[in-house]
N, C-alpha and C positions, 0 to 999 in steps of 0.2 A: 730781606728774604731772597735777595738776588745773588745767585751763585752760578756763574757760567763757566764753561770750560773754554778757555781761549783757543781759537783755531778749530773748534768742533763745528762740523756742518750740521746744523739743526734741521736740515731737510733730508738727511741721509738715513739709511737703515740703521736703527739703533734701538736699544732698550733703555728706558729711563725709570728712575723712581722720583716722583714729583711730591713736593710738600708745599701746601698753601695754608696760611693762617687767616683767621677772621680779623677784621679791623679791630684794633685794640684788644685782641684776644678774648672777645666776648664768647661765652660758652653757649652757642646757638644751636648746635647740631644734636644735642641730646645729653645724656648723662651715663656715666659708667656705674654699673651695679656689680654686686658680688663681693667676694673676699679674695685677696691676693693669694692666699694659701689653699684655696678650694680646688679640687681636681677638675679637669676640663669637662668631665661628664657629670659634674655635680650641679644641682639647681643653683648653687651659690657661685658657680664658675664666673670669673671676670668676663663681662660682656658690655657692649654698648647698646643702650636703648635710644633709638633715634627719635628726635622731635619731628613734627611735621616738616619743618624746614630741612632737617637732616635727610628725610626721605626724598624731598624734592631735589636736594643736591646729589643724592645717590642716583636718582633718575636721570639728572643732567649728565652725570658721568657716563652712564650706560648709553646715552645718546651719541657720544663721541664717534664710535665706529659707524653709526647710522649715517652721519654727515660726512665722515672721513673713513671710508672702508680700508684705507691703507694702514689704519691704526688698530691694533688689537689690544684689548684690555686684559691685563693679567691679574690684578688684585686691587682692592680698595679697602682702606680702613679709615672710617670717620671717627674722630674724637670730638670732645665737646667744643674745642676752639680751633681745630685744625684738621687737615686730612693728609693722608699719604696714599698715593696711587702709583701703581706700576703699569706702564704701557709699552707696547712694542710697535715701533714704526717699521712695518714689514716691507714697505716699498718707498721709494724716494717721493717726498712730498713736493707739491707745487708751491708751498709756502712754508716758512719756518714753523717749527713746533709751537713756538710762543704764540703765534696767531691762532692756532687751534685751541690752546689753553685759554686764550683771551675770549674766544667764542663760548667756551665752557663757563667761564666766569660771568659772561653776559647773561647766559641762560639762568645761572644761579641768582644773579641780581634781579632778574625778572620775577623769579619765585619769591625772593625776599620782599620785593615791592608789593606783590599780591598778598602775602601773609601779614606784612607789617607796613601798611600804607602810610600811617602817620609817622612812624620812625624813619621811613625812607624819605618822606617829604621834608622832614626836619633835619635830615643829615646834611652836613657841610658840603657845599659844592666845590670846595677847594680841590685842585688837581693833585695836591700832595697826598690825598687820601683816597682810598677805595670806597666801595659801598659795603657789600657783604665781606669780601676778602680784602686784606691789605694789598697794596701794590706789589707786583713781582711774585716770584716763587723760587723755590730751591729745586735744582735738579741734580741727580747723580746718574752717571752713565755706567752701564754694565761693561766691565772690563775684564773680569776674571771668571774662570770656572768656579762654580759653587756660590758665586755672589748672588745670583737670583734667588736661590733657596734661602740664603741669609736674609735677603730683603723680605721675602714672604714670611719667614718666621718672625722677623722684627715687627711687621705689620700686625700679625695675629696676636703678638704678645703685648701690644700697646695698652689695651685695657688693664691687664694685670700690672704692668709697670706703673701706670698712673695710680692704681690703688696702693701699690707699694710706696710711692712717693707721698701719698696722702697719709698713710699710716706712720711713716717715719720721715717727716719733712726735714728734720734737722740733718739727716744723713745725705740728702740729695740737693739741698739748696747750695748754690755757689756762695762761698764766704770770701769776701774781699778783705785785703789788708790783714791777713792772719800773720801776726808777728811772732817769730820764734828767735829769741836772742837778737842778733843783728840782721836776721833774714826776714823777708816778707814775701808772702805767697797769696795766691788765690787757691782755694781748697774745695774739694768735694769729698765727703765720706766722714769717717769716724775720726775727728780731730783729737779725740782723747787718747788715741794711740801714741800721740806725742808725749803724753804724761807717763807712759809705762816706764818702769825702772831701768829696763835694758833695751837699748836700740843698737842694732848691729849693722854696720855698713857692708853691703855686698858689692865688692869691686873685684873683677877678675881680668887678668891679662888676656889680650886677644891671642896670645901665643899658646895658650893652654891646649893640650890634646883632649880628645873626647874622654879618655880615661881620667885625666887630671880634672876635667870639669865635673865628672861624676864624683870624684873624691871630695872636691870642695863643696859640691852640692850636698853630699851626705853630712859634711861637717856643719854647714849652715842649717840644714834641716834639723839636726840634733839640737842646735842652740834654740831654734824657733819652737821646737817641741817642749823645751824647758822654760819657755815663756818670753824669749826674746822677740822683738819686732824687727823684721828685716827691712832695710832701707836701701833703695837703689834707683837710679834712672834707667836701669835695664838697657844698657847700650851694647856691651860686648855679648858674644855668643854664650859665654859662661854665665854672665849676669842674668841673661834672659832664661837660661835653663834653670838656674837656682830659683829665681822668682816664680817661674811657671810651675816648678815642682812644688814649691811652698803653697802657691795658690790652689793647686789641685788638692792639697791636703787640708785646705781651709785654715792655714796658719796666717797670723796677722802680718800685713805688709804696708809699707809706705812707699809709694812710687812717685818719683819726681819726673815731670815731663816738660819738654821744651815748649809745646804749644799751650797757650792759656785757655780759658773757658769763656764762652759767650754767656750772656745773661741767662739764657734758657738751657744751658748745657746740662747734660745728665750722663752718667756713665753708661757705656754701651754693653750689650750682651751680658755675659756672666759677671762682669764687674758690678753691675747693678745688684745682682744677687749677693755679691760679696759685701757691698756697702750696706745692704739690708741686714746682714749678719753682724755688722760692725767689724768686719775683717780687714777693710781696706780704707786707706786714705790716699787721695791723689793731690799732689801739690804742684803748682805751676808758678814759677817766679816771674814769668814774662807774659805779655799780653797775647791775646788770641790773634791768629791770622788764618785766613781762608786758603792761602796758597799752600801747595804741597812743597815744602821746603826741606832740603837735606840738612840735618843737624851738622853744625860746624865742629871742628876739633876744639875750638875755644869754648863753645857751649858745653861740649862733653866734659871738658875739664872743670868748668864752672859748676855743672850739676853734680859731679862727683865730689867737689869741694863742699858744696852745700850739704850733701849726704853726710860727709865726714863731720861737719859742724853740728848737724842735727844729733848725731850719735855721741858726740863728745862734749856737748854743751853743759852736761851735768858734772 
């Protein structure tokens, strides 16, 4: 769960999104109710029903600015086995943010011991394990305009996304060792798109003008409307435009990506909707990495070659 930004001053004025998971991912904070397709104002709207422990954890979160008035709480979303919270460090801290979050965890651990004394007493004393929460946490730093609203929307949408995963687990579970001819991938999404009779590679020169990009986009969209599945790593401007346009129309896509998937990976944003519809397959030939790496020219060539082999293997 540890993901830190090298060189970041964790006492400085910043806005963060924090993620913490329970030890062994036990669903202790409550349960998600409703239907994924229910309107937000419906009695069946996706929602989280907190357990007594979940309510205590929520209370501990709201105590953070009482103890540390430099910190403002923006949002919190508890899920059965994890939480996401957004906080704003308004003034320079006299200790790193991690120490503040450690205090929050300690308050949650106290509530856990009070509610489950026997379980807490029996819990392993190993330093490699936490009590209520697993050791560490994940943090993301606000860097761009519009990012905060994206975070808030993501938190609010978590219950619906979990219901979607439960309704169609086959489309959201990471599949390892997916073999296609001589190629092997990790995959998320509708892998049956690989069995469609016509797969078409989308590869566009970086030298195309905007007018030429629109021309090739129209051509690829026509093929997709006739039943073709478009396949691309979406590297050049033209490839991105084609695949984005097809995505907006709800046409079937296979996207190859340089970064692989963690065990708990899931498609983000509207890609999750596309997976639910069976419109999208994500393929990754290489392992996951946390670092923000720039894709190399050799990797671009390899991904385009893989796309070609997928389309021509029949």
